[in-house]
C-alpha distance (Angstrom), angle and dihedral (degrees) to the residues before:
residue distance angle dihedral
M1 . . .
S2 3.80 . .
Y3 3.79 123.0 .
A4 3.82 88.9 -113.5
Q5 3.81 92.0 56.0
Q6 3.80 91.2 45.8
M7 3.82 90.3 51.3
L8 3.79 92.8 51.5
E9 3.81 91.6 49.5
S10 3.82 90.2 49.4
L11 3.81 89.9 52.2
E12 3.79 90.3 50.5
R13 3.80 89.6 53.7
G14 3.82 91.6 47.0
E15 3.80 92.8 -114.0
N16 3.79 94.5 141.4
E17 3.82 98.3 163.6
K18 3.79 91.3 52.5
A19 3.82 89.9 45.8
L20 3.82 90.2 53.1
S21 3.80 90.7 50.9
L22 3.80 90.4 50.2
F23 3.83 90.5 47.3
K24 3.81 89.2 60.8
K25 3.80 89.2 52.4
V26 3.79 90.2 50.5
Q27 3.79 89.4 54.0
S28 3.79 91.7 50.5
F29 3.78 104.9 36.1
S30 3.84 113.1 16.1
S31 3.79 123.9 99.4
D32 3.81 121.7 -106.7
E33 3.80 89.5 -109.1
E34 3.82 90.9 55.0
K35 3.81 91.6 46.9
F36 3.81 91.0 50.6
A37 3.82 93.1 49.4
L38 3.81 91.7 45.9
A39 3.81 91.9 49.2
E40 3.81 90.2 55.7
Q41 3.80 91.7 48.6
L42 3.80 93.8 46.1
Y43 3.80 90.4 49.7
G44 3.79 89.9 52.2
L45 3.82 90.3 50.2
G46 3.81 92.0 50.3
F47 3.81 98.7 -108.1
L48 3.79 92.2 135.2
E49 3.79 100.6 163.4
E50 3.80 92.4 53.1
A51 3.81 92.2 45.8
R52 3.78 89.6 49.5
E53 3.83 92.3 52.2
L54 3.79 91.8 51.8
Y55 3.81 94.7 47.2
E56 3.80 91.7 47.4
K57 3.81 91.7 52.3
L58 3.78 91.3 47.6
L59 3.81 91.6 48.2
E60 3.79 90.1 52.4
A61 3.80 87.9 54.6
F62 3.81 94.7 42.8
P63 3.85 107.1 27.6
E64 3.80 92.6 165.9
E65 3.81 94.1 55.4
G66 3.82 103.6 108.4
E67 3.80 95.7 -170.6
L68 3.81 90.6 61.5
R69 3.79 90.2 52.2
V70 3.81 91.9 52.3
L71 3.80 94.0 44.7
L72 3.79 91.7 49.9
A73 3.81 89.8 48.7
E74 3.81 90.6 53.8
V75 3.81 89.9 52.9
L76 3.82 90.9 48.8
V77 3.81 91.1 51.4
D78 3.81 90.2 54.2
M79 3.80 87.9 50.0
D80 3.84 89.4 55.1
K81 3.79 91.1 -112.3
E82 3.79 95.4 128.5
E83 3.81 97.1 153.4
E84 3.81 92.3 54.2
A85 3.80 89.4 48.5
M86 3.80 92.8 50.1
L87 3.80 92.5 49.2
L88 3.79 90.0 50.1
L89 3.81 93.1 50.0
E90 3.80 96.0 44.5
Q91 3.81 88.2 58.6
L92 3.81 92.5 59.6
D93 3.79 114.6 112.9
Q94 3.81 112.2 -110.3
T95 3.78 90.5 -133.6
D96 3.80 92.1 59.2
E97 3.81 113.8 111.0
N98 3.82 88.3 -130.3
Y99 3.81 92.8 57.4
P100 3.86 95.1 97.2
R101 3.80 89.2 52.6
A102 3.81 89.1 50.3
L103 3.80 90.0 50.7
L104 3.80 91.1 54.4
L105 3.79 91.1 51.8
L106 3.80 91.5 46.2
A107 3.80 89.9 50.4
D108 3.82 89.6 55.8
L109 3.80 91.5 48.3
Y110 3.80 94.5 49.3
Q111 3.79 90.4 46.8
M112 3.81 89.7 52.7
Q113 3.81 87.4 56.0
G114 3.80 92.1 50.0
L115 3.81 93.3 -110.2
Y116 3.79 93.8 133.1
E117 3.80 98.1 162.6
V118 3.81 91.6 54.1
S119 3.79 90.0 45.6
E120 3.80 91.0 53.2
Q121 3.81 90.8 48.1
K122 3.80 90.4 55.2
L123 3.80 92.0 49.3
Q124 3.80 92.2 47.2
A125 3.81 90.3 49.5
A126 3.81 90.2 52.2
N127 3.80 90.2 48.1
E128 3.80 91.4 52.0
L129 3.79 90.6 52.6
L130 3.84 93.7 47.0
P131 3.81 107.1 19.0
D132 3.80 93.9 169.8
E133 3.79 97.8 46.9
P134 3.84 108.8 118.7
V135 3.82 94.0 -156.9
I136 3.81 91.0 58.6
Q137 3.81 92.8 44.9
F138 3.78 88.7 50.5
A139 3.81 92.3 48.8
L140 3.82 89.8 52.2
A141 3.80 91.6 47.6
E142 3.80 90.7 50.4
F143 3.80 90.6 49.3
Y144 3.81 92.8 51.2
S145 3.79 91.5 45.9
E146 3.82 92.1 52.3
Q147 3.82 89.7 48.7
G148 3.81 91.9 52.3
R149 3.82 92.3 -112.9
F150 3.76 91.8 133.4
L151 3.81 99.9 164.1
E152 3.81 90.6 59.0
A153 3.79 91.7 44.2
I154 3.82 91.8 49.0
R155 3.82 91.3 51.2
L156 3.79 91.9 53.8
Y157 3.82 95.6 43.4
K158 3.81 89.3 51.2
Q159 3.80 89.5 47.8
L160 3.80 89.5 54.8
L161 3.81 92.3 49.7
T162 3.80 91.0 48.3
G163 3.79 88.0 52.9
G164 3.80 90.5 55.3
Q165 3.80 98.1 -101.6
Q166 3.79 111.1 139.9
E167 3.79 97.8 160.5
I168 3.81 138.2 20.1
A169 3.81 123.4 -173.1
G170 3.80 88.7 -10.4
I171 3.81 92.3 -55.3
S172 3.80 119.7 124.6
I173 3.81 112.8 -125.8
D174 3.81 90.4 -155.7
Q175 3.79 89.4 54.8
R176 3.81 92.6 50.3
L177 3.81 91.0 46.0
A178 3.79 90.4 49.3
E179 3.82 90.6 52.7
S180 3.80 92.6 50.4
L181 3.81 92.9 46.2
S182 3.80 90.2 49.5
A183 3.81 92.6 48.0
G184 3.80 88.5 49.8
G185 3.80 91.8 52.3
A186 3.83 97.5 -107.8
F187 3.79 91.7 127.1
E188 3.81 101.3 161.0
E189 3.81 94.2 48.8
S190 3.79 88.0 45.4
L191 3.81 91.5 57.0
E192 3.81 91.0 56.8
H193 3.80 90.9 58.1
Y194 3.79 93.3 43.0
E195 3.81 87.2 56.5
K196 3.81 91.2 51.1
A197 3.80 91.5 47.8
L198 3.80 91.3 50.4
D199 3.80 91.0 48.0
Q200 3.80 87.6 56.3
H201 3.79 95.2 45.1
L202 3.79 132.9 -5.7
E203 3.81 103.8 -131.8
I204 3.81 123.8 165.9
N205 3.83 97.6 -134.3
T206 3.78 90.0 51.1
L207 3.79 90.0 47.9
F208 3.81 90.1 51.3
G209 3.80 90.2 49.5
Y210 3.81 89.7 52.4
A211 3.81 92.5 49.0
F212 3.81 94.0 45.0
T213 3.81 92.6 48.1
A214 3.81 90.0 50.1
F215 3.81 87.7 51.2
Q216 3.80 91.4 50.9
A217 3.81 90.5 48.4
G218 3.80 90.9 53.3
F219 3.81 94.3 -112.2
Y220 3.78 91.8 133.2
Q221 3.80 98.3 165.8
T222 3.82 90.1 53.7
A223 3.79 90.1 46.4
I224 3.80 91.4 50.6
A225 3.80 92.2 49.6
K226 3.80 92.8 50.3
F227 3.81 95.0 43.0
E228 3.80 89.5 50.6
E229 3.81 90.2 48.5
L230 3.79 89.8 51.3
K231 3.80 91.6 46.5
A232 3.80 89.8 54.8
L233 3.81 89.9 51.7
D234 3.80 96.4 44.3
P235 3.83 118.5 6.6
D236 3.83 89.6 -178.7
Y237 3.82 92.5 64.4
H238 3.81 91.7 111.6
S239 3.81 97.9 -169.8
I240 3.81 90.6 69.9
Y241 3.75 100.9 70.6
L242 3.80 104.1 61.9
Y243 3.80 93.8 51.9
L244 3.79 92.9 39.9
A245 3.81 89.1 54.9
K246 3.81 91.0 47.4
A247 3.81 92.2 47.6
Y248 3.80 90.6 52.8
E249 3.81 88.2 48.1
H250 3.80 90.8 54.6
E251 3.79 88.5 52.1
D252 3.83 91.0 49.4
E253 3.80 90.5 -116.9
L254 3.79 91.5 133.8
E255 3.80 98.3 163.7
K256 3.80 91.8 53.7
G257 3.79 90.1 45.0
L258 3.80 91.9 52.6
E259 3.80 91.8 47.0
A260 3.83 89.8 51.2
A261 3.81 90.0 51.3
K262 3.81 91.7 48.4
E263 3.79 91.3 48.4
G264 3.79 89.1 50.7
I265 3.81 90.7 51.8
R266 3.80 89.8 52.1
H267 3.80 87.9 56.7
D268 3.82 95.9 40.3
E269 3.79 114.1 16.9
F270 3.82 92.0 177.5
H271 3.83 95.6 61.1
K272 3.80 101.5 112.0
E273 3.83 94.3 -170.4
L274 3.80 90.2 59.4
H275 3.80 90.3 53.7
L276 3.81 89.0 49.7
I277 3.81 95.3 50.7
A278 3.82 89.8 45.1
G279 3.80 88.2 53.5
K280 3.79 93.5 47.9
L281 3.79 93.5 47.6
S282 3.80 91.0 47.3
L283 3.80 88.2 53.5
K284 3.80 91.6 51.3
L285 3.80 88.5 51.1
G286 3.81 90.6 51.6
R287 3.81 94.1 -113.4
E288 3.77 97.7 135.0
E289 3.81 98.3 168.1
E290 3.79 91.6 51.3
A291 3.80 90.6 45.6
E292 3.79 91.7 53.5
H293 3.80 90.5 49.5
Y294 3.82 93.0 55.5
L295 3.80 95.2 41.4
R296 3.78 92.1 50.6
S297 3.81 91.1 47.0
A298 3.82 88.2 53.4
L299 3.81 88.4 54.7
V300 3.80 91.2 48.6
L301 3.81 87.7 56.8
D302 3.80 92.0 46.4
P303 3.82 117.6 11.4
E304 3.83 89.3 -167.6
F305 3.81 94.4 54.2
S306 3.81 96.9 128.7
E307 3.79 97.9 -176.4
A308 3.80 92.3 55.2
A309 3.81 91.8 46.2
L310 3.81 93.5 48.6
T311 3.80 91.5 48.5
L312 3.79 90.3 49.1
N313 3.81 90.2 49.5
K314 3.80 90.6 55.6
L315 3.79 89.0 55.0
L316 3.81 92.0 46.9
F317 3.82 91.6 50.0
H318 3.80 89.0 50.7
Q319 3.81 88.9 52.7
E320 3.84 91.0 44.9
R321 3.82 91.0 -122.0
Y322 3.78 95.2 145.9
E323 3.79 97.2 161.6
D324 3.81 88.9 56.3
V325 3.81 88.9 51.7
L326 3.80 89.1 55.6
E327 3.80 89.7 49.4
I328 3.80 90.0 56.2
T329 3.81 94.6 45.1
E330 3.80 91.4 49.5
L331 3.80 90.4 50.0
L332 3.80 92.1 53.5
K333 3.80 94.4 43.2
K334 3.81 90.7 50.0
D335 3.81 96.0 49.7
G336 3.77 99.2 51.6
E337 3.77 145.8 -55.6
A338 3.77 103.5 -17.7
D339 3.78 126.3 -144.2
P340 3.86 106.7 -100.9
Q341 3.81 87.4 -121.7
F342 3.81 87.4 75.4
L343 3.80 89.6 62.2
W344 3.78 89.0 54.5
D345 3.81 91.2 46.3
E346 3.80 89.5 49.6
A347 3.80 91.8 50.7
K348 3.81 92.7 50.3
A349 3.80 93.2 46.7
L350 3.81 93.0 48.7
N351 3.80 90.0 48.6
E352 3.81 90.8 52.3
L353 3.82 89.3 49.4
E354 3.82 88.6 51.1
E355 3.80 91.9 -117.9
Y356 3.77 88.7 138.7
S357 3.79 100.2 165.5
Q358 3.81 92.6 53.2
A359 3.81 90.3 41.9
L360 3.82 89.9 55.6
T361 3.80 90.8 52.8
A362 3.81 90.8 49.9
Y363 3.82 92.6 46.9
E364 3.80 91.1 49.7
E365 3.80 90.8 51.4
A366 3.80 92.6 45.4
Y367 3.81 90.2 50.0
N368 3.82 89.0 69.7
F369 3.81 88.3 65.7
F370 3.81 101.6 34.6
K371 3.81 103.1 44.2
S372 3.81 90.1 127.0
H373 3.80 97.7 39.6
A374 3.80 108.6 105.8
H375 3.80 96.6 -162.7
F376 3.80 91.8 51.3
L377 3.80 93.0 46.0
E378 3.80 92.1 50.4
E379 3.80 91.9 49.9
Y380 3.80 91.2 45.5
G381 3.79 91.3 48.5
Y382 3.79 93.5 53.6
F383 3.80 90.4 46.3
L384 3.80 90.4 53.9
M385 3.80 90.0 49.6
E386 3.79 91.2 52.0
E387 3.79 89.0 51.2
G388 3.79 91.4 52.2
K389 3.79 93.8 -112.1
R390 3.80 94.1 135.6
K391 3.79 97.0 160.3
E392 3.82 93.2 52.8
A393 3.82 91.1 44.2
L394 3.80 90.3 50.9
Q395 3.81 90.3 55.6
I396 3.80 91.4 50.7
F397 3.83 94.7 50.3
R398 3.79 91.4 45.8
Q399 3.80 87.1 53.1
L400 3.82 89.7 51.6
L401 3.78 91.4 48.9
Q402 3.80 91.3 60.1
D403 3.80 89.5 69.9
D404 3.82 96.1 37.4
P405 3.84 108.5 27.5
A406 3.82 93.9 170.3
N407 3.81 96.6 55.7
E408 3.77 102.1 126.8
E409 3.81 95.1 -166.0
W410 3.78 92.1 57.1
L411 3.79 92.6 43.2
L412 3.81 90.0 55.9
L413 3.80 91.5 46.4
I414 3.78 91.4 50.8
E415 3.81 90.0 49.3
R416 3.83 91.4 50.8
L417 3.80 93.5 45.3
S418 3.80 91.5 47.2
D419 3.82 90.7 54.5
């Protein structure tokens, strides 16, 4: 039995000291072929330093052997020594048969550094050398997909499928094509390829992509069916629940939507969007106390969560709890740049609480954001009238009349205010 075989058996048994002793014997006495084979096996087992030593020794003996240079570079990359790997690869002769493989590895390294143009150049150079090589076409497609250049990615994925390639490195081409089509907005065509990918292999991320694309396309019953299928396979797949709840909402199945949201919260209590949708669905079901609970819990998770705060304010206005509205608006104004709607909410609440001076200040500030909002202007105009500010009210109603010249109510108000 060779020293290399003895070393591997020692590693399998956990006899690391003995394996290290045998490794030294391999370095001294084994043939180059045995060293090469052992280096590959050690690399696969994760013994990077030992694999590196063997490849370096072999490269010293065979400096013109391009495969050794590429294999050593791959080991160096896994050891987080990217610069050493790049230097090694850049030295490879362009006529070497391993040069396209080196270009692919260089493209990955440059992309990791954010040098996307250089990465693309390396991939294009590899593609020019081997224009019919599926691995290179796939690498280019993946690059374009990651860069958001979906039309180019789609072209290459389709080219691979036309050439009979359904899978590369264990990755479904139909699944990748479906993702790019979905990201590019071609939802219906995307669903066809998701179906093909799932026929080849049932995989939960692919199933989620199918369900989410169906949701985006407005096929809510399909989305529900696929989300439910995924939930049965993996209830801990947290991304399901928000879109499942929303899909049920679109289908007016509010109870099921609320139950999906609650189930999602049980799996991920810190998901603020789930608390929001639970609050909204509770409101639609007329369960105001439950709605307030979920909306306030969303704000506990994120005190600057404007949508939750605005939804809660609508409930509080409905319940005539104006002081609570002011509490919410103050919270949002204190914690950052508030949505202008909170200024409007503040003005309305102060008006209801007969704090007219403060309400006027809030209305004046809100006016800067709602100059073109007819409902706001009408409310503001009536408030000004009530406060005896006839001249200012007249200006507001004249402004409204510009967009609706035939509004008889405003015409009469303008006539009264003018008198």
